N, C-alpha and C positions, 0 to 999 in steps of 0.2 A: 710640816710647817709648824712653826712656833710663833706665837703672838703674845702680846701683853697689853693690858689696860692699866691706866694709871689715873689716880684722882688726887688732886691737891686741895687741901682745905686748911684755912688759917686755924692755928691751934686755939685761938680764942673764940672761934665760932661754934665749935662742936666738941663734945667730949669724945674720947675713943669709943665708949659704949654707944653713944648716939650715932657715930659713924657706922658701927657694926649694924645697928638696928635700922638706920635710915638710908644709908648710902649703899651698903653692901648688897642688899637685895636687888636694887636697880642695876648695880654694876654686874651682878650675876645674870640678870635678865638680858642686859646688853651683850654680854659675852656669849650667851646662848644664841641670841639673834645673829650675831656675827658668824658664829660657828655654823648655824643653819644656812646662812647666805653662802658661805664658803663651800659647803657640801653641794649646794645647788650649782654654783659656778663651776665646781670641779667636774660636774657631769658634762659640761660643754667645752671646757678647756682645762687641760691639766695644769696644776699649779706646781711649778718646779720647786724641789727642795732647796733649802738654803745651803 
């Protein structure tokens, strides 16, 4: 399975460095939580490949 997360931020609201420092850690935590949920779900039902 392949998945993607996306974040949109107005360019005037944050610098690229601020995005890396403030948004990226939460995005990575969210991705890890989704991955963990998929692992658990996969034990009960197979997830077909794309």
